[in-house]
N, C-alpha and C positions, 0 to 999 in steps of 0.2 A: 459384398457380392453385387455384381452388375445387375441392375434391373430389380433387385430385391430390397425393399425397405426394411432396415433393421431398427426396431423400436426398443429393444432391450439392451441398452448400451450405457456404460457409466459415463458421467460427465467428462472425466479425463480422457477416456477413449474417444468420445465424441469430438472433443477439441482437437485431439491428434488427427482424427479423420478429416476435420475441416481444414487443418493446415495442409495435409497431404493432398486433398482433392482440389482445394482452391489455390493454394500457394505453391504446390508442387514439391514440398519437402516435409520430412518427418522431424518434428522437434525431439530433442532428447531431454525428457523431464529430469529435474534435479531436486533433491530434497532441500527445503527452505534453509535448514541449518547449514547445509553445505554451501549454498549460494551466498548466505549472509556474510561469510568471511572473505569473499573475493573482493578485490578492489578494482575500480574502473577508472581509467584516465579520461578526464574531460578537458577539452580544449575550448576555452572561452574567448579565444582570439588574442589573448595577451600572454597567458601562461597556462601550463598544464598542471593539474592537481588531481590527486586521487581521493576517492570517497568510497566508503563501504556501500555495497549494494543495499543492505539493510543496516542503517546506522544504529549504534547502540542507544538505548534509552537513557536519557539524562535525568538527574534529580530534579532539574528545573521543569522538564516535561511532566514528571510525575506529580510535583507539587502544584502545578497549575491545573491539573485534571481533578475536578471535583463534582459533587452532585449539582451545584449551582450552574456550572457551565454546561454540563450534560443535559440538565433539565431545560435550560434556555435553548439549546440546540434542538432537542426533541420537540419542544413547543414552538419552534421556529420564531423565537422571540428575539428579533434582531436588535431591538432597543436595549434589552438586557445584555446581549453579547457586546454591543458597542460600549455600554456602560462599564462592563467588566474589563474590556480592552483598554478603554481610556483611563481606567483606574490602575493600569499597570499590569493587568493579567495577560499573560501570553496565551493565545488561542492555539498555538502550536504545542499541543499537549497530548498526552496519552496515558493509559493505565499501565500496570505492570506487565500486561500481555502484549503491549504495543498497539492496542486498539485506540485509534485517534478519532478526533471529531470529524 
């Protein structure tokens, strides 16, 4: 409503409001599981390839995610993270829910 401040608004509604008022268009929200199966074409200047919007979790990502690497991140222990990486540990890892570092 013009001239009236709305303070009781869900975060989703607020984001939609910002898009409409600042950028001039209304986004169409999509459920994450619906979007995760779409492929997008990327042009890197040489060839085109497709990737999933949300790529599937690999066993390598799961096996590299552990208490030691999470603790080093939470503690902002760059020395430990470097040591883990130099020892062959991939820091491109996540848990079974897709939560990454």
